[in-house]
C-alpha positions in Angstrom: -3.3 21.5 29.8 -6.1 22.7 27.6 -7.6 20.6 24.9 -7.9 21.6 21.3 -9.6 20.1 18.2 -7.2 20.4 15.2 -8.6 19.9 11.7 -6.0 17.8 9.9 -6.0 17.1 6.2 -2.5 15.7 6.1 -1.2 18.7 4.1 1.5 21.1 5.0 -0.7 23.8 6.4 -2.8 21.6 8.7 0.4 19.8 9.9 1.9 23.2 10.8 -1.2 24.2 12.6 -1.1 21.0 14.7 2.5 21.6 15.5 1.8 25.1 16.6 -1.0 24.0 18.9 1.3 21.4 20.4 4.0 24.0 20.9 1.6 26.2 22.7 0.8 23.5 25.2 -2.5 22.1 23.9 -3.5 18.5 24.1 -4.5 18.0 20.5 -7.4 16.0 19.1 -6.9 15.7 15.4 -9.9 15.5 13.1 -9.8 14.4 9.5 -12.5 13.6 7.0 -13.2 10.9 4.5 -15.6 12.9 2.3 -15.3 11.1 -1.0 -12.3 13.1 -2.1 -10.3 11.8 -5.1 -7.1 12.4 -3.1 -8.0 10.0 -0.3 -4.3 9.2 0.1 -4.2 12.4 2.3 -5.9 10.4 5.1 -2.8 8.1 5.3 -0.7 11.3 5.5 -2.9 12.7 8.2 -2.5 9.5 10.3 1.3 9.8 9.9 1.3 13.5 10.8 -0.9 12.9 13.9 1.4 10.2 15.1 4.6 12.2 14.4 3.4 15.3 16.1 1.9 13.6 19.2 -1.8 14.1 18.8 -3.7 12.7 21.7 -6.2 11.1 19.3 -6.8 11.1 15.6 -10.4 10.6 14.4 -11.6 10.2 10.8 -15.2 11.2 10.2 -17.0 9.7 7.2 -19.3 12.2 5.6 -19.5 11.6 1.8 -19.6 15.0 0.1 -19.3 13.2 -3.2 -23.0 12.6 -2.9 -23.4 16.2 -4.0 -20.4 16.5 -6.4 -19.9 20.0 -7.7 -16.1 19.9 -7.3 -13.2 18.3 -9.2 -12.3 16.8 -5.8 -15.6 15.0 -5.3 -16.9 14.4 -8.9 -15.7 13.3 -12.3 -14.3 16.7 -13.3 -10.8 17.4 -14.4 -8.4 18.9 -11.9 -6.8 22.1 -13.4 -3.1 21.6 -14.2 -0.1 23.8 -15.0 -1.9 27.0 -14.3 0.1 30.2 -13.8 0.4 31.5 -10.3 -1.5 34.6 -11.5 -4.3 32.5 -12.7 -4.4 30.5 -9.4 -4.7 33.8 -7.4 -7.9 34.9 -9.3 -11.3 33.4 -9.2 -12.7 30.4 -7.4 -11.4 27.2 -9.0 -13.3 23.9 -9.7 -11.4 22.3 -6.9 -13.5 24.3 -4.4 -15.7 21.9 -2.5 -19.1 23.5 -1.7 -19.4 24.3 2.0 -16.5 22.1 3.0 -15.0 24.2 5.8 -18.5 25.1 7.1 -19.1 21.4 7.4 -15.7 20.5 8.8 -15.9 23.2 11.5 -19.4 22.0 12.5 -17.9 18.6 13.2 -15.0 20.2 15.1 -17.4 22.3 17.1 -19.4 19.2 18.1 -16.3 17.3 19.2 -15.0 20.3 21.1 -18.2 20.5 23.0 -18.0 16.9 24.0 -14.4 17.4 25.0 -15.3 20.5 26.9 -12.8 22.4 24.8 -13.0 26.0 23.8 -10.3 25.8 21.1 -10.4 24.8 17.4 -7.4 25.1 15.1 -7.8 25.2 11.3 -5.0 25.9 8.8 -6.8 28.2 6.4 -4.8 30.8 4.5 -5.9 34.0 2.8 -2.6 34.9 0.9 -1.1 32.0 -1.1 -4.3 30.0 -1.7 -6.7 29.1 -4.5 -9.4 31.7 -3.8 -11.7 29.6 -1.6 -14.4 31.7 0.0 -14.3 29.6 3.2 -10.6 30.4 3.9 -11.2 34.2 4.4 -10.9 36.0 7.7 -14.5 37.3 7.5 -15.8 33.7 7.1 -13.9 32.5 10.2 -15.1 35.6 12.3 -18.7 35.0 11.3 -18.5 31.3 12.0 -17.0 31.9 15.5 -19.8 34.2 16.3 -22.3 31.6 15.2 -20.5 28.8 17.1 -20.9 30.6 20.4 -24.7 30.8 19.8 -25.1 27.2 18.7 -24.0 25.0 21.6 -25.3 24.1 25.0 -21.9 24.8 26.5 -21.9 28.3 25.0 -25.5 29.2 26.1 -24.7 28.0 29.6 -21.5 30.1 29.6 -19.2 27.1 30.3 -17.1 27.7 27.2 -16.5 30.4 24.6 -15.2 28.9 21.4 -12.2 30.4 19.7 -11.3 29.3 16.2 -7.5 29.7 15.8 -6.2 30.5 12.3 -2.5 31.1 12.9 -1.6 30.8 9.2 -4.3 32.9 7.7 -2.1 35.9 6.9 1.2 34.1 6.1 2.6 33.4 2.7 3.3 29.9 1.7 7.1 30.6 2.1 6.5 31.8 5.7 4.5 28.7 6.4 7.3 26.5 5.2 9.8 28.4 7.3 7.6 28.1 10.4 7.0 24.4 9.8 10.7 23.9 9.6 11.2 25.7 12.9 8.5 23.5 14.5 10.0 20.3 13.2 7.1 19.4 11.0 8.1 16.2 9.1 7.7 17.4 5.5 8.1 13.9 4.1 5.0 12.5 5.7 2.7 15.3 4.5 0.6 15.2 1.3 -0.7 18.2 -0.7 -1.6 17.0 -4.2 -5.2 17.1 -5.5 -4.7 14.5 -8.2 -2.1 11.9 -7.1 -1.2 8.9 -9.2 -2.2 5.4 -8.4 0.9 5.0 -6.3 0.0 8.1 -4.3 2.8 10.3 -5.7 1.9 13.9 -6.3 1.2 15.1 -9.8 3.3 18.2 -9.5 1.0 20.2 -11.7 -2.2 20.9 -9.8 -2.7 24.2 -8.0 -1.9 22.7 -4.6 1.4 21.2 -5.9 2.4 24.4 -7.6 1.7 26.5 -4.5 3.6 24.1 -2.3 6.6 24.2 -4.7 6.4 28.0 -4.7 6.5 28.1 -0.9 9.5 25.8 -0.6 11.5 27.6 -3.4 10.9 31.0 -1.9 11.8 29.7 1.6 15.0 28.2 0.3 14.2 24.9 1.9 14.2 21.5 0.2 10.8 19.7 0.1 11.6 16.2 1.3 
């Protein structure tokens, strides 16, 4: 069985991506990040998802992007609330974390090389998403080209890295339906950018609103 590194935030999309990799026969090594995010509760969700979906190992890397700030997720900036879906779909919001997926994929690439794996899974989406530039297909394609120039294994021809983005052209409703088919345990996932002290979702941030939209359009209850 082939090994794969699966980026896992604990949210619906990354959980679905992990479930897809497991369905397709990969031995999955889940990678999460404690990067100084305000919604650190997502790491607890990631641990639950990794266990529920049978990851071989779940690793949390500590990298502290809050040292730079520049985002409502890593600095003392307000998380936008109650925006219309039209507003969410235009522009790059303050919840964008500078270079986050570039950094996350670099860690995944390093671990994949150590594992002698050619496969990295990331749950980016270019349809129902908040306009992040590092979720676009052209970014992933460029990163994959770079990845195959950047490692000893690539230069020696032992591996050719492929970055899998199975959700990139799916709507949030399609992702919800796919997750249901794969048996993703919705109740252990977490999507909120600004949870309360008890970890409960705010219900009003962009991520909460997009999740609600997906479940409503899919006709599935969000447990």
